[in-house]
N, C-alpha and C positions, 0 to 999 in steps of 0.2 A: 715896329712895324704894323702898318695897315694896310688892309688892302680890300679892293670891293669902292662901290660908290655912293652906297645910301648914307644919308646924314643921319647921326646920331648925338647923342647929348648924357654928358654926366652931370650931376647938381648933387652938389655936396650939400646937406644939411651941416646950418653954422652951428658952433659951438654953443653949449646952454650956460647960462650963467647961476652961481650957485652964490652960499652965502661966501664962497671964499674968493667971487671976483671970476671973471671970465677964464674959462679953463679950457687949454688950446694941447689937444695932445696928436704928437706926431703920428704920421702915417706907420711909421715903425712898431710904436706901440698901438696900435691898433690890430694889427697884422694878427687874422686868426690862426690860431695851432691845434690842429685835429687833435683831439684827447680822447679818452674813454667817454663812453655816454655821446660822444656828438654823432651825428644824422647827416653825413658830410654826400648822400647821394640819393637820388630817385631807389626808395624800398631797402635803405640805410645801409650800413657799412658791408654788409655781404650781399648788398642787393638782393636780397631774399625776402623782405618784407620780414625781418627777425629783429626784435628789440632786446637791448640786454639788461631793461628796465620790468620791473613788475609793476603792474597798478592794486592797490590794495582794495578789497570787497567795498572798504566802506566810502570808497569812490564815487561808488555808483548810487550808497543809498541816497536818501533827500538831505541837500545841504554839502553833500561830500566832495561837491566840486565847488571851486570858488571860481572867478569868472578875472584872472589878471588884467586884463587889459583886450582891445580889439582895435581891428585897423581894417580900412577898408585899400586892399590892393592889384583893384581892375577886374576885369570879369577875365574868366579862365581856368584851368584845370590842374596848372600848376603844383604841384606839393609843397613842403616848406623843407629845406634842408638847416641845419644847425651846426657850427663850428664856435666850439667857446660859447661867447656871449653875443654872437651875433646869428639870425636868420637870414633866410633866403629865398624869393619867391618871385613868380612874375604874373605879369596882368594885362590885360589889355584897357584902355581911355579912350576913348575918341580916335579909334585907329591909330594909336600909339600903343605901342609894346614898352612894359617900364618893367625895369629887372630893380628889384629894393634889397636894400640892405637893413635889418630891423634891431635894435637892442630889443635881447628876449626877457630882460627886466620889466619894459616898459611901453613896449611896440613902437617907440620913436623911431621914426626914420633917419637912418646915418647917411644914407646917402641912396639917390638914386639916377639908373641909366634908361634916358629915353629914344626910342628912333620908329618912325614911322611903318606902319605894319596893319593890312586889315584885318577886322576884328574876324571875317569870316564866319559868320553865324548861321551855316545853312544846316536847317533842322536843330539846333540848337545852341547853346548862348555862343559859344565861337571862344575866339582865346587862346593863350597858347598852351597846351599840352604837356609839352616837356619843363623838366623840373630843372634847377639849375645844378651843377657839380662842382664841389669845390674841393681842388685838389692842390698842395702846396702854394698857399697864397693866393691861390686865383681862383675865380668862376668861372665857369663854361656853359652858356647857355646857346639854346637856337629857338627860332621862330618858328611858327609855322608854314612860313613859308621861303625858309633859308638862310635866316640872316643867322651868321653862327658870330659870338663874342668869345674873347676873353678878355676879365678886365681884373683888376688886382682887388683883390678881396677886403682891404682896408680902407679903399679909397673909390671902388668903381671908377678905377681911371681905365682908358681902353690898352691894353696890352697889341692886341692883334684883333682883327675882323676878317669874316670874308660872305661874302653873297654867292651861295651855293648855284644859285640860278646863272649868275654871272660867269663864273669860274668854278668846278668844272662844267657850268653848262646845263645843271640838273632840274629836274621838272617835280616840280611837289608834287604829292599824291592828291587825290579830291578834297579831305580833311587835311589836308597841309602836315607836316611832320609833327610828330608826338614823341618818338621814343628822344629819353634822355640822353645824353654825353655821358661817355665811360672813358674815365681815364686811367692808364695801364702804362707805365713808364714814360717815356715819351713821347707816348703816341694818345690820340682821344678818337674814338670811333664815334659811329653817328648810323643808323639805321637810314640810309639816303644810299640815292641812287638804286640798280635792280640790286642790289645784295652787297652794301654797306660801304663804309667809308671811312677812312684813315687821315687824319693831318696831322701833323708836325706839332705837337702840343707848345713849342716856343715859339715858334713863329706864325702858324695856321698854314703852311702850304701843304699843299696834297701829296700824300703820299702813296694811295691806292685808291681806286673804286670800281664797279664794274658796271659798264652799260649808263646809258642816260634815262633809263626808263625810272617809272616810278616806284618809291620803297612801301614797307611795310608800316608798321603803326607801335610797334613793339620795341623795344629799349636793349641796345644790345647785353649780352652777357659772356662770362669767361667759365670754362668749366675744362677740370682735368680729367681727361680719358684715353689709359694705359698710359700715363708719364707723361700722353703729349696737352699743349692746351689749344682747343678748339676757343674761337670765336664766333658765338650764335648771332647770326642775322634772321630774325623772324621776317622774311620779305612777303611782299603783297601777295605773291604764290605759292610759295615752297618755304622751307626753312634751310637755311644755309648753314655749312660749319665751316669757316676757314682758318687757315694759318695767321695768327694774328700779326705777326714781323711784314708778312709779303701779303696777304691778301691771298693767297691763292686757295682755290677750293677745295675742300679736302671730303666734304659730305654734303649730301643733298637730298631731300626728302617732298616730293609734289604736296602739297595742300591749299588748293585753289578755294576761297570762301566767298559766300556775298560780299559785293561793294568792295571785296579785297581787304575786309575787316581783320585782318592778323593783328590784334591790339595787344593781348596778352602776351607777357615776356616767358620765354621758354623757361622751363625749371628743372632744374639740376637733381634724378633722384639715384644717389650712385652714380654709376657710370652710362646711364642711361639718361635721358632726356624725356620731358614731358610737354607736351603743345596743348592747346586749346582754344577754340576759337566761336561765336557766337551761333554761327546756324551749321557747323559742318561735325562739332564736338571733340573727343578729345585723342588722342593716343599719346604712347610709349614708346620709345625708340631706343634702337640697340644699334650701339654701329661695329660691323664685322666687316670682312674682307668684302664681299660684295655691295659694302653700303651701309646704309642705315636701313634698317628693317620695322615695321611694328611689331610689339612686345603683343599690344593690341590697340584696337580702333572703335572707338563704339560714343554715346552719347552720354556718359556718366557726369561730364561736366562740359559745361558750351557755355564760356567764359567771352563777355562781351567787353567789359573794360577792364580793370585791375584785376591783375594776376592771384590765384590763388596761395596760400602758403602750404609749406611742405611742415609737417610735425609728429615724430615718432612714426612716419612712414605711412601718413594720412594727409591728404590735399585737403583744404577746407578754402572754398571759394563758392562765389555765386553765378549758378547756370542759367544761363537766359536764352532763350529763341524768341526770334519775333513774336510769332504766334502762339508763344506760350506765358505763363504770367513765371516770374522768375522766382526760383529758391537757392535758397544758402542750403550747401550739400559736405558733406562728409563723403570723399571716396578713397579708399585704398589703391594707393599708389602702385605695387605691385602686380594689380591685377585689373584694375578698374571697376571695382565692384563697389555701387553706391552703396554706404552703411547707413548713414540717413538722411533726411530730407526738412527742410525749413520752410512752410508755406506763408502765403500771405505775406510776402517782407517787398521793400524794394531796394532793387540790386546798387550795392554799394562795394567796400572792398574790407579788407581782413588784413590785420596786423598782427604776426606770432608773439606773445609778450613772455619773460623770461622764467617766470613760474610755473608754462604749461598750460597755459588761458591765452583765448585767443581777443582780440580788442575789433570788433566788428561798429563800422557806420554805415550804416543804412542807407539807401540813397536821399531818404528822406531828412534827414539830420538826428536821428535817433543814435546814439553809440552808447554800443551794450560790450560786458564782461561776459565771453562763452568759454565754458570749460572744453579744450582740446582734448574731446573722450569720443573715440571714435564708437562705443558703445552705445552712445544718445547724446541726443540736442541737450546742453543744460544750459540755460542762461542765468549768468546770478548776480544780473544786476542790470539796470537801463535808467537812459534820464536824456533828454532833447538837449542836445549841442549844439546845432544851427535849425534854420529854416532854410527851405529851398532844396536845390538841386544838389545833391553832395556825390559827388562821384570820385573826390580825391580823397586818396588815402591819408591818415591823421599821422604826425609825427609825433613819437613821446622822446623828449630829450632831455636828461639835466632834472628830470623833475617836471619839467613842460609838457603839457599836450597841446599840441595845436593841434585843430580842423578848422579847411575851408569851404567854403561851397561855390555855385558857379557863377555869381553874380560878384566875388569878390569880396564878400565879408569874412574877415579870416578872426580866429580867437583862439584866445590863449587861456588855457585853465592849469590850475594847481590842485593839489589838495587840498582839501579845506583842514586848518587846524583842529 
């Protein structure tokens, strides 16, 4: 089934010649199967920035990381998802979005899917901001302007497609859509419309949406509160809690921000939820009989782009106000108290590793290993992984570390022997 009128093409790459002759592999044998160590969606398996793998300290010593391969994937800020031996990401080339599937061992392009889409470089490089989501042998993507695709993960063939501008007639926000697809059961959710959108994952049919106003930029998340699952949508001017199946609104908290820049995903903290924006500050919210109420609201964390991570009751992330220099901070989640600040940094992203340490990619391409220690900032190692603007969180999966920058250079590193 296909819907919408925009033109798109999927280009499978030819099989490679080996010493055994031409190797033809069927789509069935190529089908990715999610396994332990995969990174199938934005911010990983738990959608919380936590990785099940460690990185040894020696990886950050001189010569500790070896560049396995690099590739050009187009301008944008889409991160890397990994399923088995395949990696997926998006970029823009000459006003054409490209969804790519790469071989994780070599970086070779296995297939790519192209469609016309404006770069949209307003005050920054532009290109897609959302990350492909891999689920059930399919890949779900959304462009800045509302082109939604469900692609076969093995071949890149279009299963269904939809242009949100045509039906249901939604309006992209100023910098376009940036929230990545959340797949749950037979539904796929997006931060689109004034408070979320649900599509049937099998057909792309619209199940529900909330008005035709503009959306926020954060990705949807699910949280269980008092035995009930809540779908959080950080909308343009408020946080909205929805009943996932019906889309019925069950909670709302006003949160207007400059330029509607509610960018960072909500963070579950037990049965509470934490939100942060770049010029508004942050709040820890608690659901009660009267709706959402703040446990606190302050400026301890003012996150502009990538969300913080929660480790051991503390939030680690970048705090940035347009009139101030960015800082990397540790904040006690329950109280909103700043435990420490690291100054003189370029705002980037942070990922929690399995061994209680943090993988921090600074905005200038320096990659650091930092202790998740609320007592003090302790950097355990650093090396330059990239050059240029780096807002996209790295991905660590199956022993391979993927980092990309805004202009589309993607590098894959492995720990040196």
